[in-house]
C-alpha positions as a LaTeX table, in Angstrom:
\begin{tabular}{lrrr}
\hline
Residue & $x$ (\AA) & $y$ (\AA) & $z$ (\AA) \\
\hline
Met1 & 11.47 & $-3.99$ & 5.28 \\
Arg2 & 11.10 & $-2.81$ & 8.89 \\
Tyr3 & 12.40 & 0.64 & 7.86 \\
Ile4 & 9.78 & 0.92 & 5.11 \\
Phe5 & 7.04 & $-0.12$ & 7.55 \\
Thr6 & 8.21 & 2.44 & 10.11 \\
Leu7 & 8.40 & 5.16 & 7.46 \\
Ala8 & 4.88 & 4.33 & 6.27 \\
Leu9 & 3.55 & 4.60 & 9.84 \\
Ala10 & 5.30 & 7.95 & 10.25 \\
Ile11 & 3.78 & 9.28 & 7.03 \\
Ile12 & 0.31 & 8.08 & 8.05 \\
Gly13 & 0.80 & 9.76 & 11.42 \\
Leu14 & 1.80 & 13.06 & 9.80 \\
Ile15 & $-1.21$ & 12.98 & 7.47 \\
Ser16 & $-3.55$ & 12.14 & 10.35 \\
Asn17 & $-2.08$ & 14.94 & 12.47 \\
Ala18 & $-2.45$ & 17.46 & 9.63 \\
Gln19 & $-6.08$ & 16.46 & 9.14 \\
Ser20 & $-6.69$ & 16.74 & 12.89 \\
Gln21 & $-5.20$ & 20.23 & 12.97 \\
Glu22 & $-7.24$ & 21.31 & 9.95 \\
Lys23 & $-10.48$ & 20.02 & 11.50 \\
Ala24 & $-9.67$ & 21.82 & 14.76 \\
Lys25 & $-8.91$ & 25.04 & 12.88 \\
Thr26 & $-12.17$ & 24.89 & 10.96 \\
Ile27 & $-14.23$ & 24.51 & 14.14 \\
Leu28 & $-12.27$ & 27.18 & 16.03 \\
Asp29 & $-12.59$ & 29.64 & 13.14 \\
Gln30 & $-16.35$ & 29.12 & 13.14 \\
Leu31 & $-16.49$ & 29.56 & 16.92 \\
Ser32 & $-14.43$ & 32.75 & 16.72 \\
Ala33 & $-16.44$ & 34.25 & 13.86 \\
Lys34 & $-19.73$ & 33.54 & 15.61 \\
Thr35 & $-18.50$ & 34.99 & 18.89 \\
Lys36 & $-17.09$ & 38.15 & 17.31 \\
Ala37 & $-20.44$ & 38.79 & 15.65 \\
Phe38 & $-22.08$ & 39.22 & 19.07 \\
Thr39 & $-22.22$ & 42.78 & 20.39 \\
Ser40 & $-22.20$ & 41.39 & 23.94 \\
Ile41 & $-22.25$ & 38.14 & 25.88 \\
Glu42 & $-23.81$ & 37.54 & 29.28 \\
Ala43 & $-23.28$ & 34.12 & 30.84 \\
Ser44 & $-23.57$ & 32.20 & 34.08 \\
Phe45 & $-20.84$ & 29.63 & 34.63 \\
Ser46 & $-19.20$ & 27.31 & 37.08 \\
Phe47 & $-15.53$ & 27.68 & 37.96 \\
Ser48 & $-13.59$ & 24.81 & 39.47 \\
Leu49 & $-10.10$ & 24.49 & 40.91 \\
Glu50 & $-8.68$ & 20.99 & 41.06 \\
Asn51 & $-5.37$ & 19.73 & 42.41 \\
Met52 & $-5.19$ & 15.95 & 42.61 \\
Gln53 & $-1.98$ & 15.90 & 44.64 \\
Glu54 & $-3.36$ & 18.25 & 47.28 \\
Asp55 & $-6.82$ & 16.65 & 47.21 \\
Ile56 & $-8.43$ & 19.97 & 46.27 \\
Asn57 & $-11.67$ & 20.13 & 44.30 \\
Glu58 & $-13.51$ & 23.42 & 44.73 \\
Val59 & $-16.45$ & 24.60 & 42.58 \\
Tyr60 & $-17.97$ & 28.07 & 42.50 \\
Asp61 & $-20.79$ & 29.72 & 40.54 \\
Gly62 & $-20.05$ & 32.88 & 38.60 \\
His63 & $-21.51$ & 35.46 & 36.23 \\
Ile64 & $-19.82$ & 37.35 & 33.41 \\
Ile65 & $-20.69$ & 40.17 & 31.00 \\
Leu66 & $-18.48$ & 40.75 & 27.96 \\
Lys67 & $-18.57$ & 43.66 & 25.54 \\
Gly68 & $-15.59$ & 43.96 & 23.22 \\
Asn69 & $-12.51$ & 43.92 & 25.46 \\
Lys70 & $-14.52$ & 45.04 & 28.49 \\
Tyr71 & $-15.88$ & 42.70 & 31.12 \\
Lys72 & $-17.50$ & 42.38 & 34.52 \\
Val73 & $-17.14$ & 39.14 & 36.47 \\
Asn74 & $-18.71$ & 38.10 & 39.75 \\
Leu75 & $-16.97$ & 35.10 & 41.32 \\
Met76 & $-16.23$ & 34.01 & 44.90 \\
Asp77 & $-17.70$ & 37.20 & 46.45 \\
Val78 & $-15.49$ & 39.38 & 44.27 \\
Asp79 & $-16.72$ & 41.75 & 41.55 \\
Thr80 & $-14.08$ & 42.37 & 38.89 \\
Tyr81 & $-14.54$ & 45.21 & 36.41 \\
Phe82 & $-12.37$ & 45.94 & 33.38 \\
Asp83 & $-13.20$ & 48.95 & 31.22 \\
Gly84 & $-10.59$ & 48.16 & 28.58 \\
Glu85 & $-7.82$ & 49.96 & 30.46 \\
Ile86 & $-8.36$ & 49.92 & 34.23 \\
Leu87 & $-9.07$ & 46.90 & 36.43 \\
Tyr88 & $-11.26$ & 47.28 & 39.52 \\
Thr89 & $-11.25$ & 44.39 & 42.00 \\
His90 & $-14.03$ & 44.79 & 44.54 \\
Met91 & $-13.71$ & 42.40 & 47.50 \\
Ile92 & $-17.28$ & 42.59 & 48.73 \\
Asp93 & $-16.84$ & 41.05 & 52.20 \\
Ala94 & $-13.85$ & 43.31 & 52.93 \\
Asp95 & $-15.54$ & 46.49 & 51.64 \\
Glu96 & $-12.41$ & 47.19 & 49.61 \\
Val97 & $-11.66$ & 47.83 & 45.95 \\
Asn98 & $-8.21$ & 47.76 & 44.36 \\
Ile99 & $-7.60$ & 49.80 & 41.20 \\
Thr100 & $-4.78$ & 48.68 & 38.90 \\
Val101 & $-3.67$ & 48.78 & 35.29 \\
Pro102 & $-3.21$ & 45.11 & 34.40 \\
Asp103 & $-0.52$ & 43.54 & 32.27 \\
Leu104 & $-2.58$ & 42.15 & 29.41 \\
Asp105 & 0.24 & 39.72 & 28.55 \\
Asp106 & 0.18 & 38.11 & 32.00 \\
Glu107 & $-1.08$ & 34.56 & 31.48 \\
Glu108 & $-1.08$ & 33.25 & 35.02 \\
Thr109 & $-4.85$ & 33.05 & 34.69 \\
Leu110 & $-7.31$ & 33.02 & 31.83 \\
Asn111 & $-8.32$ & 36.45 & 30.55 \\
Pro112 & $-12.16$ & 36.56 & 30.44 \\
Ala113 & $-12.11$ & 38.99 & 27.51 \\
Thr114 & $-10.30$ & 36.48 & 25.29 \\
Ile115 & $-11.84$ & 33.24 & 26.49 \\
Phe116 & $-13.73$ & 32.65 & 23.23 \\
Thr117 & $-10.82$ & 33.53 & 20.94 \\
Ile118 & $-7.83$ & 32.39 & 22.97 \\
Tyr119 & $-6.51$ & 30.00 & 20.31 \\
Glu120 & $-5.97$ & 32.68 & 17.67 \\
Glu121 & $-2.42$ & 33.55 & 18.68 \\
Gly122 & 0.40 & 31.60 & 20.28 \\
Tyr123 & $-1.08$ & 28.12 & 20.15 \\
Thr124 & $-1.02$ & 24.94 & 18.12 \\
Tyr125 & $-4.17$ & 22.86 & 18.25 \\
Asn126 & $-5.38$ & 19.32 & 17.75 \\
Tyr127 & $-8.81$ & 17.81 & 17.26 \\
Val128 & $-9.14$ & 15.07 & 19.88 \\
Ala129 & $-12.55$ & 13.46 & 19.44 \\
Glu130 & $-16.30$ & 13.82 & 19.40 \\
Gly131 & $-17.97$ & 13.17 & 22.72 \\
Thr132 & $-20.68$ & 14.28 & 25.11 \\
Ala133 & $-20.74$ & 16.54 & 28.14 \\
Asn134 & $-23.83$ & 16.73 & 30.34 \\
Gly135 & $-25.74$ & 14.94 & 27.58 \\
Lys136 & $-24.65$ & 17.43 & 24.91 \\
Ala137 & $-22.63$ & 16.41 & 21.83 \\
Cys138 & $-19.28$ & 18.22 & 21.75 \\
His139 & $-16.08$ & 18.61 & 19.78 \\
Glu140 & $-13.00$ & 18.16 & 21.98 \\
Ile141 & $-9.99$ & 20.27 & 20.99 \\
Asp142 & $-6.63$ & 20.66 & 22.71 \\
Leu143 & $-4.53$ & 23.83 & 22.55 \\
Tyr144 & $-0.77$ & 23.80 & 23.23 \\
Pro145 & 1.16 & 27.02 & 23.91 \\
Val146 & 4.00 & 27.67 & 21.48 \\
Asn147 & 5.91 & 29.32 & 24.33 \\
Arg148 & 6.87 & 26.43 & 26.62 \\
Asp149 & 7.48 & 28.84 & 29.51 \\
Lys150 & 3.76 & 29.33 & 30.05 \\
Pro151 & 2.48 & 28.26 & 33.49 \\
Phe152 & 0.18 & 25.70 & 31.86 \\
Ser153 & 0.84 & 22.80 & 29.50 \\
Arg154 & $-2.49$ & 22.53 & 27.71 \\
Ile155 & $-5.94$ & 24.07 & 27.33 \\
Lys156 & $-8.85$ & 21.78 & 26.54 \\
Leu157 & $-11.93$ & 23.19 & 24.82 \\
Leu158 & $-15.33$ & 21.56 & 24.46 \\
Val159 & $-17.40$ & 23.13 & 21.68 \\
Leu160 & $-21.07$ & 22.24 & 21.27 \\
Lys161 & $-21.75$ & 20.51 & 17.96 \\
Asp162 & $-25.27$ & 21.80 & 17.38 \\
Asp163 & $-24.58$ & 25.54 & 17.58 \\
Leu164 & $-20.76$ & 25.79 & 17.78 \\
Gln165 & $-20.82$ & 27.57 & 21.12 \\
Leu166 & $-18.16$ & 27.16 & 23.77 \\
Tyr167 & $-19.24$ & 24.67 & 26.46 \\
Ser168 & $-16.12$ & 24.55 & 28.60 \\
Ile169 & $-12.47$ & 25.52 & 28.81 \\
Arg170 & $-9.96$ & 23.69 & 31.02 \\
Gln171 & $-6.45$ & 24.93 & 31.76 \\
Val172 & $-4.00$ & 22.23 & 32.84 \\
Gly173 & $-1.36$ & 23.85 & 35.04 \\
Lys174 & 2.24 & 22.72 & 35.38 \\
Asp175 & 1.99 & 23.25 & 39.14 \\
Gly176 & $-0.81$ & 20.70 & 39.45 \\
Asn177 & $-3.58$ & 23.30 & 39.59 \\
Asn178 & $-6.24$ & 22.79 & 36.92 \\
Tyr179 & $-8.90$ & 25.42 & 36.27 \\
Thr180 & $-12.18$ & 24.66 & 34.48 \\
Val181 & $-14.93$ & 27.03 & 33.35 \\
Ile182 & $-18.24$ & 25.51 & 32.23 \\
Val183 & $-20.77$ & 27.80 & 30.53 \\
Lys184 & $-24.18$ & 27.07 & 32.05 \\
Asp185 & $-26.32$ & 29.68 & 30.32 \\
Met186 & $-25.54$ & 32.35 & 27.75 \\
Lys187 & $-27.41$ & 35.34 & 26.32 \\
Thr188 & $-26.08$ & 37.48 & 23.49 \\
Asn189 & $-26.53$ & 40.92 & 21.93 \\
Lys190 & $-27.97$ & 42.57 & 25.03 \\
Ser191 & $-27.39$ & 46.29 & 25.53 \\
Phe192 & $-24.91$ & 47.28 & 28.27 \\
Asp193 & $-23.78$ & 50.78 & 29.12 \\
Asp194 & $-20.00$ & 51.23 & 29.41 \\
Lys195 & $-20.55$ & 52.20 & 33.06 \\
Thr196 & $-21.31$ & 48.52 & 33.68 \\
Phe197 & $-17.58$ & 47.79 & 33.39 \\
Ala198 & $-16.27$ & 50.29 & 35.95 \\
Phe199 & $-16.65$ & 50.35 & 39.72 \\
Asp200 & $-19.13$ & 53.01 & 40.81 \\
Lys201 & $-17.51$ & 54.83 & 43.74 \\
Ala202 & $-20.52$ & 57.10 & 44.29 \\
Ala203 & $-22.84$ & 54.10 & 44.70 \\
Asn204 & $-20.44$ & 52.49 & 47.18 \\
Pro205 & $-19.40$ & 55.32 & 49.56 \\
Asn206 & $-18.41$ & 52.95 & 52.37 \\
Val207 & $-15.95$ & 50.94 & 50.27 \\
Asp208 & $-12.26$ & 51.60 & 50.89 \\
Val209 & $-10.65$ & 52.51 & 47.53 \\
Ile210 & $-6.99$ & 51.56 & 47.14 \\
Asp211 & $-5.53$ & 53.05 & 43.95 \\
Met212 & $-2.43$ & 51.01 & 43.01 \\
Arg213 & $-1.78$ & 52.58 & 39.62 \\
\hline
\end{tabular}
């Protein structure tokens, strides 16, 4: 009798898990489709680094422009440009810019260009619950990397219920470092010249350029 009861609980758990995954997939597909329909995204955000063991809790304001696989990010007095091939890291206080060709498969940190579609490859997902964040109703979804060698164990997404826009993304690191991005304001379909996503050497003649390619 106990075996039958245990088996029934296992079956119920499997069904519940399948339904949770399907609900998560439906919401994520809608989020992805809506995001891909935008020609560009411009957003202000907060970025936080938290490490409970080291008693670290740092929060910074940032700004991002996305257009296809190109982006420009301003965060912590650093302007980062990516034109789809070359990465320019301008350290404003140091009057220095590093030029590199990044490894697009490096997942030590979140890639801004894929932040809205990160779940599409290499993850399983689970619908956690409905809740609120800053007074806004949200869907809470967890992503788990298929490759267990990733430097993080889980990514938590909060998706706004009313317009299916991304509210926040939280990466839970295996080293105790957790990174959270909260979208504070977002504008879409603005026109941006491709020059926006490359460092302008002519406009910054006093900046030391270090080409590391």
